[in-house]
PDB file of N, CA, C and O in Angstrom:
ATOM      1  N   UNK A   1      -2.591   6.588   1.748  1.00  0.00           N
ATOM      2  CA  UNK A   1      -2.124   5.262   1.394  1.00  0.00           C
ATOM      3  C   UNK A   1      -2.678   4.828   0.040  1.00  0.00           C
ATOM      4  O   UNK A   1      -2.148   3.907  -0.581  1.00  0.00           O
ATOM      5  N   UNK A   2      -3.693   5.455  -0.400  1.00  0.00           N
ATOM      6  CA  UNK A   2      -4.468   5.055  -1.568  1.00  0.00           C
ATOM      7  C   UNK A   2      -3.697   4.402  -2.714  1.00  0.00           C
ATOM      8  O   UNK A   2      -3.500   3.187  -2.699  1.00  0.00           O
ATOM      9  N   UNK A   3      -3.271   5.154  -3.674  1.00  0.00           N
ATOM     10  CA  UNK A   3      -2.768   4.574  -4.910  1.00  0.00           C
ATOM     11  C   UNK A   3      -1.378   3.979  -4.833  1.00  0.00           C
ATOM     12  O   UNK A   3      -0.966   3.283  -5.761  1.00  0.00           O
ATOM     13  N   UNK A   4      -0.639   4.225  -3.766  1.00  0.00           N
ATOM     14  CA  UNK A   4       0.699   3.640  -3.711  1.00  0.00           C
ATOM     15  C   UNK A   4       0.634   2.119  -3.574  1.00  0.00           C
ATOM     16  O   UNK A   4       1.554   1.431  -4.016  1.00  0.00           O
ATOM     17  N   UNK A   5      -0.413   1.582  -2.981  1.00  0.00           N
ATOM     18  CA  UNK A   5      -0.576   0.127  -2.893  1.00  0.00           C
ATOM     19  C   UNK A   5      -0.768  -0.440  -4.295  1.00  0.00           C
ATOM     20  O   UNK A   5      -0.197  -1.476  -4.636  1.00  0.00           O
ATOM     21  N   UNK A   6      -1.569   0.238  -5.099  1.00  0.00           N
ATOM     22  CA  UNK A   6      -1.789  -0.180  -6.483  1.00  0.00           C
ATOM     23  C   UNK A   6      -0.469  -0.188  -7.242  1.00  0.00           C
ATOM     24  O   UNK A   6      -0.175  -1.125  -7.984  1.00  0.00           O
ATOM     25  N   UNK A   7       0.321   0.859  -7.053  1.00  0.00           N
ATOM     26  CA  UNK A   7       1.605   0.939  -7.759  1.00  0.00           C
ATOM     27  C   UNK A   7       2.562  -0.156  -7.316  1.00  0.00           C
ATOM     28  O   UNK A   7       3.266  -0.728  -8.147  1.00  0.00           O
ATOM     29  N   UNK A   8       2.602  -0.459  -6.021  1.00  0.00           N
ATOM     30  CA  UNK A   8       3.452  -1.549  -5.534  1.00  0.00           C
ATOM     31  C   UNK A   8       3.035  -2.870  -6.165  1.00  0.00           C
ATOM     32  O   UNK A   8       3.880  -3.669  -6.568  1.00  0.00           O
ATOM     33  N   UNK A   9       1.727  -3.093  -6.249  1.00  0.00           N
ATOM     34  CA  UNK A   9       1.206  -4.330  -6.842  1.00  0.00           C
ATOM     35  C   UNK A   9       1.604  -4.437  -8.306  1.00  0.00           C
ATOM     36  O   UNK A   9       2.097  -5.475  -8.749  1.00  0.00           O
ATOM     37  N   UNK A  10       1.391  -3.371  -9.047  1.00  0.00           N
ATOM     38  CA  UNK A  10       1.697  -3.389 -10.484  1.00  0.00           C
ATOM     39  C   UNK A  10       3.196  -3.510 -10.748  1.00  0.00           C
ATOM     40  O   UNK A  10       3.616  -4.111 -11.737  1.00  0.00           O
ATOM     41  N   UNK A  11       3.998  -2.931  -9.849  1.00  0.00           N
ATOM     42  CA  UNK A  11       5.453  -2.952 -10.007  1.00  0.00           C
ATOM     43  C   UNK A  11       5.999  -4.379 -10.038  1.00  0.00           C
ATOM     44  O   UNK A  11       6.997  -4.651 -10.705  1.00  0.00           O
ATOM     45  N   UNK A  12       5.339  -5.294  -9.309  1.00  0.00           N
ATOM     46  CA  UNK A  12       5.806  -6.685  -9.282  1.00  0.00           C
ATOM     47  C   UNK A  12       5.063  -7.562 -10.289  1.00  0.00           C
ATOM     48  O   UNK A  12       5.228  -8.782 -10.299  1.00  0.00           O
ATOM     49  N   UNK A  13       4.248  -6.934 -11.134  1.00  0.00           N
ATOM     50  CA  UNK A  13       3.608  -7.679 -12.207  1.00  0.00           C
ATOM     51  C   UNK A  13       2.278  -8.312 -11.859  1.00  0.00           C
ATOM     52  O   UNK A  13       1.802  -9.177 -12.594  1.00  0.00           O
ATOM     53  N   UNK A  14       1.668  -7.908 -10.768  1.00  0.00           N
ATOM     54  CA  UNK A  14       0.338  -8.420 -10.426  1.00  0.00           C
ATOM     55  C   UNK A  14      -0.664  -7.452 -11.039  1.00  0.00           C
ATOM     56  O   UNK A  14      -0.796  -6.311 -10.596  1.00  0.00           O
ATOM     57  N   UNK A  15      -1.366  -7.920 -12.063  1.00  0.00           N
ATOM     58  CA  UNK A  15      -2.193  -7.045 -12.880  1.00  0.00           C
ATOM     59  C   UNK A  15      -3.440  -6.525 -12.184  1.00  0.00           C
ATOM     60  O   UNK A  15      -3.838  -5.382 -12.407  1.00  0.00           O
ATOM     61  N   UNK A  16      -4.063  -7.342 -11.344  1.00  0.00           N
ATOM     62  CA  UNK A  16      -5.340  -6.925 -10.764  1.00  0.00           C
ATOM     63  C   UNK A  16      -5.331  -7.032  -9.240  1.00  0.00           C
ATOM     64  O   UNK A  16      -4.577  -7.804  -8.649  1.00  0.00           O
ATOM     65  N   UNK A  17      -6.189  -6.236  -8.638  1.00  0.00           N
ATOM     66  CA  UNK A  17      -6.361  -6.301  -7.186  1.00  0.00           C
ATOM     67  C   UNK A  17      -6.902  -7.667  -6.787  1.00  0.00           C
ATOM     68  O   UNK A  17      -6.587  -8.174  -5.710  1.00  0.00           O
ATOM     69  N   UNK A  18      -7.711  -8.258  -7.650  1.00  0.00           N
ATOM     70  CA  UNK A  18      -8.285  -9.578  -7.378  1.00  0.00           C
ATOM     71  C   UNK A  18      -7.178 -10.637  -7.257  1.00  0.00           C
ATOM     72  O   UNK A  18      -7.232 -11.499  -6.380  1.00  0.00           O
ATOM     73  N   UNK A  19      -6.187 -10.565  -8.134  1.00  0.00           N
ATOM     74  CA  UNK A  19      -5.056 -11.502  -8.066  1.00  0.00           C
ATOM     75  C   UNK A  19      -4.277 -11.316  -6.758  1.00  0.00           C
ATOM     76  O   UNK A  19      -3.887 -12.287  -6.111  1.00  0.00           O
ATOM     77  N   UNK A  20      -4.062 -10.062  -6.386  1.00  0.00           N
ATOM     78  CA  UNK A  20      -3.334  -9.778  -5.149  1.00  0.00           C
ATOM     79  C   UNK A  20      -4.124 -10.284  -3.948  1.00  0.00           C
ATOM     80  O   UNK A  20      -3.553 -10.867  -3.026  1.00  0.00           O
ATOM     81  N   UNK A  21      -5.432 -10.063  -3.958  1.00  0.00           N
ATOM     82  CA  UNK A  21      -6.283 -10.515  -2.856  1.00  0.00           C
ATOM     83  C   UNK A  21      -6.183 -12.028  -2.691  1.00  0.00           C
ATOM     84  O   UNK A  21      -6.086 -12.532  -1.572  1.00  0.00           O
ATOM     85  N   UNK A  22      -6.207 -12.739  -3.796  1.00  0.00           N
ATOM     86  CA  UNK A  22      -6.116 -14.200  -3.742  1.00  0.00           C
ATOM     87  C   UNK A  22      -4.767 -14.630  -3.162  1.00  0.00           C
ATOM     88  O   UNK A  22      -4.710 -15.527  -2.321  1.00  0.00           O
ATOM     89  N   UNK A  23      -3.686 -13.994  -3.610  1.00  0.00           N
ATOM     90  CA  UNK A  23      -2.349 -14.337  -3.125  1.00  0.00           C
ATOM     91  C   UNK A  23      -2.190 -14.005  -1.634  1.00  0.00           C
ATOM     92  O   UNK A  23      -1.477 -14.701  -0.911  1.00  0.00           O
ATOM     93  N   UNK A  24      -2.854 -12.946  -1.188  1.00  0.00           N
ATOM     94  CA  UNK A  24      -2.763 -12.525   0.214  1.00  0.00           C
ATOM     95  C   UNK A  24      -3.791 -13.216   1.103  1.00  0.00           C
ATOM     96  O   UNK A  24      -3.780 -13.055   2.323  1.00  0.00           O
ATOM     97  N   UNK A  25      -4.682 -13.990   0.477  1.00  0.00           N
ATOM     98  CA  UNK A  25      -5.748 -14.707   1.188  1.00  0.00           C
ATOM     99  C   UNK A  25      -6.666 -13.742   1.942  1.00  0.00           C
ATOM    100  O   UNK A  25      -6.995 -13.953   3.109  1.00  0.00           O
ATOM    101  N   UNK A  26      -7.073 -12.669   1.236  1.00  0.00           N
ATOM    102  CA  UNK A  26      -8.035 -11.710   1.777  1.00  0.00           C
ATOM    103  C   UNK A  26      -9.159 -11.545   0.757  1.00  0.00           C
ATOM    104  O   UNK A  26      -9.053 -12.019  -0.374  1.00  0.00           O
ATOM    105  N   UNK A  27     -10.221 -10.880   1.157  1.00  0.00           N
ATOM    106  CA  UNK A  27     -11.332 -10.661   0.233  1.00  0.00           C
ATOM    107  C   UNK A  27     -10.954  -9.614  -0.815  1.00  0.00           C
ATOM    108  O   UNK A  27     -10.102  -8.754  -0.590  1.00  0.00           O
ATOM    109  N   UNK A  28     -11.612  -9.718  -1.957  1.00  0.00           N
ATOM    110  CA  UNK A  28     -11.406  -8.710  -3.001  1.00  0.00           C
ATOM    111  C   UNK A  28     -11.756  -7.328  -2.452  1.00  0.00           C
ATOM    112  O   UNK A  28     -11.064  -6.346  -2.720  1.00  0.00           O
ATOM    113  N   UNK A  29     -12.836  -7.267  -1.684  1.00  0.00           N
ATOM    114  CA  UNK A  29     -13.287  -6.000  -1.121  1.00  0.00           C
ATOM    115  C   UNK A  29     -12.238  -5.343  -0.248  1.00  0.00           C
ATOM    116  O   UNK A  29     -12.039  -4.130  -0.315  1.00  0.00           O
ATOM    117  N   UNK A  30     -11.564  -6.139   0.575  1.00  0.00           N
ATOM    118  CA  UNK A  30     -10.515  -5.594   1.437  1.00  0.00           C
ATOM    119  C   UNK A  30      -9.384  -5.018   0.592  1.00  0.00           C
ATOM    120  O   UNK A  30      -8.865  -3.943   0.892  1.00  0.00           O
ATOM    121  N   UNK A  31      -9.004  -5.731  -0.461  1.00  0.00           N
ATOM    122  CA  UNK A  31      -7.923  -5.246  -1.324  1.00  0.00           C
ATOM    123  C   UNK A  31      -8.327  -3.944  -1.997  1.00  0.00           C
ATOM    124  O   UNK A  31      -7.542  -2.997  -2.039  1.00  0.00           O
ATOM    125  N   UNK A  32      -9.539  -3.890  -2.520  1.00  0.00           N
ATOM    126  CA  UNK A  32     -10.028  -2.666  -3.170  1.00  0.00           C
ATOM    127  C   UNK A  32     -10.062  -1.509  -2.173  1.00  0.00           C
ATOM    128  O   UNK A  32      -9.723  -0.378  -2.520  1.00  0.00           O
ATOM    129  N   UNK A  33     -10.471  -1.791  -0.936  1.00  0.00           N
ATOM    130  CA  UNK A  33     -10.540  -0.733   0.075  1.00  0.00           C
ATOM    131  C   UNK A  33      -9.152  -0.230   0.457  1.00  0.00           C
ATOM    132  O   UNK A  33      -8.971   0.965   0.695  1.00  0.00           O
ATOM    133  N   UNK A  34      -8.178  -1.123   0.517  1.00  0.00           N
ATOM    134  CA  UNK A  34      -6.812  -0.684   0.808  1.00  0.00           C
ATOM    135  C   UNK A  34      -6.263   0.147  -0.345  1.00  0.00           C
ATOM    136  O   UNK A  34      -5.633   1.182  -0.127  1.00  0.00           O
ATOM    137  N   UNK A  35      -6.504  -0.306  -1.570  1.00  0.00           N
ATOM    138  CA  UNK A  35      -6.013   0.444  -2.719  1.00  0.00           C
ATOM    139  C   UNK A  35      -6.717   1.795  -2.838  1.00  0.00           C
ATOM    140  O   UNK A  35      -6.135   2.756  -3.340  1.00  0.00           O
ATOM    141  N   UNK A  36      -7.952   1.869  -2.384  1.00  0.00           N
ATOM    142  CA  UNK A  36      -8.691   3.121  -2.435  1.00  0.00           C
ATOM    143  C   UNK A  36      -8.399   4.041  -1.263  1.00  0.00           C
ATOM    144  O   UNK A  36      -8.862   5.182  -1.237  1.00  0.00           O
ATOM    145  N   UNK A  37      -7.640   3.557  -0.299  1.00  0.00           N
ATOM    146  CA  UNK A  37      -7.279   4.371   0.848  1.00  0.00           C
ATOM    147  C   UNK A  37      -8.314   4.391   1.960  1.00  0.00           C
ATOM    148  O   UNK A  37      -8.233   5.210   2.875  1.00  0.00           O
ATOM    149  N   UNK A  38      -9.298   3.482   1.882  1.00  0.00           N
ATOM    150  CA  UNK A  38     -10.358   3.446   2.890  1.00  0.00           C
ATOM    151  C   UNK A  38     -10.008   2.593   4.101  1.00  0.00           C
ATOM    152  O   UNK A  38     -10.539   2.810   5.190  1.00  0.00           O
ATOM    153  N   UNK A  39      -9.116   1.626   3.917  1.00  0.00           N
ATOM    154  CA  UNK A  39      -8.699   0.751   5.012  1.00  0.00           C
ATOM    155  C   UNK A  39      -7.193   0.600   4.986  1.00  0.00           C
ATOM    156  O   UNK A  39      -6.553   0.728   3.943  1.00  0.00           O
ATOM    157  N   UNK A  40      -6.640   0.326   6.162  1.00  0.00           N
ATOM    158  CA  UNK A  40      -5.216   0.037   6.280  1.00  0.00           C
ATOM    159  C   UNK A  40      -5.063  -1.436   6.616  1.00  0.00           C
ATOM    160  O   UNK A  40      -5.908  -2.005   7.307  1.00  0.00           O
ATOM    161  N   UNK A  41      -3.997  -2.058   6.138  1.00  0.00           N
ATOM    162  CA  UNK A  41      -3.780  -3.467   6.475  1.00  0.00           C
ATOM    163  C   UNK A  41      -3.372  -3.627   7.933  1.00  0.00           C
ATOM    164  O   UNK A  41      -2.769  -2.736   8.531  1.00  0.00           O
ATOM    165  N   UNK A  42      -3.716  -4.784   8.489  1.00  0.00           N
ATOM    166  CA  UNK A  42      -3.233  -5.116   9.827  1.00  0.00           C
ATOM    167  C   UNK A  42      -1.720  -5.320   9.731  1.00  0.00           C
ATOM    168  O   UNK A  42      -1.193  -5.508   8.634  1.00  0.00           O
ATOM    169  N   UNK A  43      -1.023  -5.286  10.856  1.00  0.00           N
ATOM    170  CA  UNK A  43       0.419  -5.545  10.809  1.00  0.00           C
ATOM    171  C   UNK A  43       0.754  -6.906  10.177  1.00  0.00           C
ATOM    172  O   UNK A  43       1.719  -7.028   9.423  1.00  0.00           O
ATOM    173  N   UNK A  44      -0.056  -7.925  10.496  1.00  0.00           N
ATOM    174  CA  UNK A  44       0.187  -9.262   9.937  1.00  0.00           C
ATOM    175  C   UNK A  44       0.008  -9.256   8.417  1.00  0.00           C
ATOM    176  O   UNK A  44       0.805  -9.852   7.693  1.00  0.00           O
ATOM    177  N   UNK A  45      -1.036  -8.583   7.938  1.00  0.00           N
ATOM    178  CA  UNK A  45      -1.278  -8.507   6.496  1.00  0.00           C
ATOM    179  C   UNK A  45      -0.179  -7.687   5.820  1.00  0.00           C
ATOM    180  O   UNK A  45       0.255  -8.016   4.716  1.00  0.00           O
ATOM    181  N   UNK A  46       0.260  -6.640   6.472  1.00  0.00           N
ATOM    182  CA  UNK A  46       1.323  -5.808   5.895  1.00  0.00           C
ATOM    183  C   UNK A  46       2.600  -6.615   5.688  1.00  0.00           C
ATOM    184  O   UNK A  46       3.299  -6.424   4.693  1.00  0.00           O
ATOM    185  N   UNK A  47       2.908  -7.513   6.617  1.00  0.00           N
ATOM    186  CA  UNK A  47       4.092  -8.364   6.464  1.00  0.00           C
ATOM    187  C   UNK A  47       3.933  -9.263   5.238  1.00  0.00           C
ATOM    188  O   UNK A  47       4.881  -9.443   4.474  1.00  0.00           O
ATOM    189  N   UNK A  48       2.742  -9.826   5.047  1.00  0.00           N
ATOM    190  CA  UNK A  48       2.482 -10.636   3.845  1.00  0.00           C
ATOM    191  C   UNK A  48       2.646  -9.791   2.581  1.00  0.00           C
ATOM    192  O   UNK A  48       3.185 -10.248   1.573  1.00  0.00           O
ATOM    193  N   UNK A  49       2.170  -8.551   2.661  1.00  0.00           N
ATOM    194  CA  UNK A  49       2.259  -7.656   1.502  1.00  0.00           C
ATOM    195  C   UNK A  49       3.706  -7.334   1.155  1.00  0.00           C
ATOM    196  O   UNK A  49       4.049  -7.219  -0.021  1.00  0.00           O
ATOM    197  N   UNK A  50       4.562  -7.186   2.174  1.00  0.00           N
ATOM    198  CA  UNK A  50       5.972  -6.901   1.894  1.00  0.00           C
ATOM    199  C   UNK A  50       6.617  -8.043   1.128  1.00  0.00           C
ATOM    200  O   UNK A  50       7.438  -7.817   0.238  1.00  0.00           O
ATOM    201  N   UNK A  51       6.246  -9.264   1.473  1.00  0.00           N
ATOM    202  CA  UNK A  51       6.797 -10.425   0.767  1.00  0.00           C
ATOM    203  C   UNK A  51       6.273 -10.496  -0.665  1.00  0.00           C
ATOM    204  O   UNK A  51       7.036 -10.738  -1.600  1.00  0.00           O
ATOM    205  N   UNK A  52       4.976 -10.284  -0.830  1.00  0.00           N
ATOM    206  CA  UNK A  52       4.367 -10.371  -2.155  1.00  0.00           C
ATOM    207  C   UNK A  52       4.821  -9.240  -3.070  1.00  0.00           C
ATOM    208  O   UNK A  52       5.100  -9.461  -4.249  1.00  0.00           O
ATOM    209  N   UNK A  53       4.892  -8.026  -2.524  1.00  0.00           N
ATOM    210  CA  UNK A  53       5.225  -6.853  -3.329  1.00  0.00           C
ATOM    211  C   UNK A  53       6.718  -6.520  -3.321  1.00  0.00           C
ATOM    212  O   UNK A  53       7.148  -5.546  -3.939  1.00  0.00           O
ATOM    213  N   UNK A  54       7.513  -7.348  -2.605  1.00  0.00           N
ATOM    214  CA  UNK A  54       8.959  -7.142  -2.535  1.00  0.00           C
ATOM    215  C   UNK A  54       9.288  -5.708  -2.123  1.00  0.00           C
ATOM    216  O   UNK A  54      10.002  -4.989  -2.821  1.00  0.00           O
ATOM    217  N   UNK A  55       8.748  -5.316  -0.970  1.00  0.00           N
ATOM    218  CA  UNK A  55       8.937  -3.948  -0.483  1.00  0.00           C
ATOM    219  C   UNK A  55       9.097  -3.968   1.034  1.00  0.00           C
ATOM    220  O   UNK A  55       9.140  -5.037   1.644  1.00  0.00           O
ATOM    221  N   UNK A  56       9.184  -2.801   1.632  1.00  0.00           N
ATOM    222  CA  UNK A  56       9.337  -2.690   3.084  1.00  0.00           C
ATOM    223  C   UNK A  56       8.002  -2.317   3.725  1.00  0.00           C
ATOM    224  O   UNK A  56       7.058  -1.923   3.040  1.00  0.00           O
ATOM    225  N   UNK A  57       7.942  -2.448   5.038  1.00  0.00           N
ATOM    226  CA  UNK A  57       6.749  -2.007   5.764  1.00  0.00           C
ATOM    227  C   UNK A  57       6.529  -0.511   5.583  1.00  0.00           C
ATOM    228  O   UNK A  57       5.390  -0.049   5.521  1.00  0.00           O
ATOM    229  N   UNK A  58       7.605   0.235   5.499  1.00  0.00           N
ATOM    230  CA  UNK A  58       7.486   1.672   5.279  1.00  0.00           C
ATOM    231  C   UNK A  58       6.793   1.954   3.945  1.00  0.00           C
ATOM    232  O   UNK A  58       5.993   2.885   3.840  1.00  0.00           O
ATOM    233  N   UNK A  59       7.103   1.148   2.929  1.00  0.00           N
ATOM    234  CA  UNK A  59       6.450   1.321   1.630  1.00  0.00           C
ATOM    235  C   UNK A  59       4.948   1.109   1.733  1.00  0.00           C
ATOM    236  O   UNK A  59       4.171   1.754   1.029  1.00  0.00           O
ATOM    237  N   UNK A  60       4.547   0.206   2.610  1.00  0.00           N
ATOM    238  CA  UNK A  60       3.124  -0.092   2.781  1.00  0.00           C
ATOM    239  C   UNK A  60       2.424   1.019   3.564  1.00  0.00           C
ATOM    240  O   UNK A  60       1.357   1.484   3.165  1.00  0.00           O
ATOM    241  N   UNK A  61       3.020   1.439   4.669  1.00  0.00           N
ATOM    242  CA  UNK A  61       2.337   2.358   5.573  1.00  0.00           C
ATOM    243  C   UNK A  61       2.589   3.840   5.327  1.00  0.00           C
ATOM    244  O   UNK A  61       1.764   4.665   5.720  1.00  0.00           O
ATOM    245  N   UNK A  62       3.684   4.202   4.697  1.00  0.00           N
ATOM    246  CA  UNK A  62       3.983   5.615   4.482  1.00  0.00           C
ATOM    247  C   UNK A  62       3.697   6.010   3.040  1.00  0.00           C
ATOM    248  O   UNK A  62       4.027   5.267   2.115  1.00  0.00           O
ATOM    249  N   UNK A  63       3.096   7.158   2.843  1.00  0.00           N
ATOM    250  CA  UNK A  63       2.913   7.626   1.465  1.00  0.00           C
ATOM    251  C   UNK A  63       4.271   7.965   0.855  1.00  0.00           C
ATOM    252  O   UNK A  63       5.267   8.074   1.570  1.00  0.00           O
ATOM    253  N   UNK A  64       4.308   8.129  -0.457  1.00  0.00           N
ATOM    254  CA  UNK A  64       5.574   8.392  -1.140  1.00  0.00           C
ATOM    255  C   UNK A  64       6.271   9.632  -0.608  1.00  0.00           C
ATOM    256  O   UNK A  64       7.483   9.605  -0.397  1.00  0.00           O
ATOM    257  N   UNK A  65       5.555  10.699  -0.389  1.00  0.00           N
ATOM    258  CA  UNK A  65       6.146  11.922   0.149  1.00  0.00           C
ATOM    259  C   UNK A  65       5.495  12.176   1.503  1.00  0.00           C
ATOM    260  O   UNK A  65       4.317  12.527   1.576  1.00  0.00           O
ATOM    261  N   UNK A  66       6.259  12.000   2.569  1.00  0.00           N
ATOM    262  CA  UNK A  66       5.682  12.132   3.899  1.00  0.00           C
ATOM    263  C   UNK A  66       5.884  13.520   4.483  1.00  0.00           C
ATOM    264  O   UNK A  66       5.235  13.889   5.462  1.00  0.00           O
ATOM    265  N   UNK A  67       6.778  14.283   3.884  1.00  0.00           N
ATOM    266  CA  UNK A  67       7.043  15.624   4.397  1.00  0.00           C
ATOM    267  C   UNK A  67       7.521  16.505   3.258  1.00  0.00           C
ATOM    268  O   UNK A  67       8.001  16.021   2.234  1.00  0.00           O
ATOM    269  N   UNK A  68       7.383  17.775   3.451  1.00  0.00           N
ATOM    270  CA  UNK A  68       7.896  18.719   2.455  1.00  0.00           C
ATOM    271  C   UNK A  68       9.238  19.292   2.895  1.00  0.00           C
ATOM    272  O   UNK A  68       9.675  20.332   2.402  1.00  0.00           O
ATOM    273  N   UNK A  69       9.879  18.606   3.821  1.00  0.00           N
ATOM    274  CA  UNK A  69      11.186  19.035   4.299  1.00  0.00           C
ATOM    275  C   UNK A  69      11.120  20.230   5.224  1.00  0.00           C
ATOM    276  O   UNK A  69      12.128  20.908   5.428  1.00  0.00           O
ATOM    277  N   UNK A  70       9.950  20.504   5.790  1.00  0.00           N
ATOM    278  CA  UNK A  70       9.807  21.614   6.711  1.00  0.00           C
ATOM    279  C   UNK A  70       9.547  22.949   6.046  1.00  0.00           C
ATOM    280  O   UNK A  70       9.415  23.964   6.731  1.00  0.00           O
ATOM    281  N   UNK A  71       9.471  22.970   4.721  1.00  0.00           N
ATOM    282  CA  UNK A  71       9.265  24.226   4.002  1.00  0.00           C
ATOM    283  C   UNK A  71       7.953  24.887   4.401  1.00  0.00           C
ATOM    284  O   UNK A  71       7.885  26.107   4.551  1.00  0.00           O
ATOM    285  N   UNK A  72       6.913  24.078   4.572  1.00  0.00           N
ATOM    286  CA  UNK A  72       5.609  24.621   4.934  1.00  0.00           C
ATOM    287  C   UNK A  72       5.656  25.289   6.307  1.00  0.00           C
ATOM    288  O   UNK A  72       5.021  26.323   6.519  1.00  0.00           O
ATOM    289  N   UNK A  73       6.394  24.708   7.221  1.00  0.00           N
ATOM    290  CA  UNK A  73       6.467  25.238   8.571  1.00  0.00           C
ATOM    291  C   UNK A  73       7.085  26.640   8.567  1.00  0.00           C
ATOM    292  O   UNK A  73       6.693  27.496   9.360  1.00  0.00           O
ATOM    293  N   UNK A  74       8.048  26.870   7.676  1.00  0.00           N
ATOM    294  CA  UNK A  74       8.711  28.160   7.595  1.00  0.00           C
ATOM    295  C   UNK A  74       7.764  29.210   7.033  1.00  0.00           C
ATOM    296  O   UNK A  74       7.800  30.370   7.443  1.00  0.00           O
ATOM    297  N   UNK A  75       6.913  28.798   6.089  1.00  0.00           N
ATOM    298  CA  UNK A  75       6.018  29.745   5.421  1.00  0.00           C
ATOM    299  C   UNK A  75       4.767  30.073   6.229  1.00  0.00           C
ATOM    300  O   UNK A  75       4.003  30.958   5.842  1.00  0.00           O
ATOM    301  N   UNK A  76       4.546  29.383   7.335  1.00  0.00           N
ATOM    302  CA  UNK A  76       3.314  29.604   8.107  1.00  0.00           C
ATOM    303  C   UNK A  76       3.513  30.593   9.213  1.00  0.00           C
ATOM    304  O   UNK A  76       2.574  30.889   9.953  1.00  0.00           O
TER     305      UNK A  76
END
């Protein structure tokens, strides 16, 4: 989950994690931990994030590439 949260934030023009934390009414530390991939947002926080970042819940919880299309399974 790490850097995709940062990219979603920047995509909507929010320059810093601190600004996003304030808008989401969470601590700066929580925002930094989510962007660093150390914590996941609660479902309630994720809904707030979808509104702020103009994205879907899938964008919040799923990494950009979730599968290699099964190619790895064939090669194993």
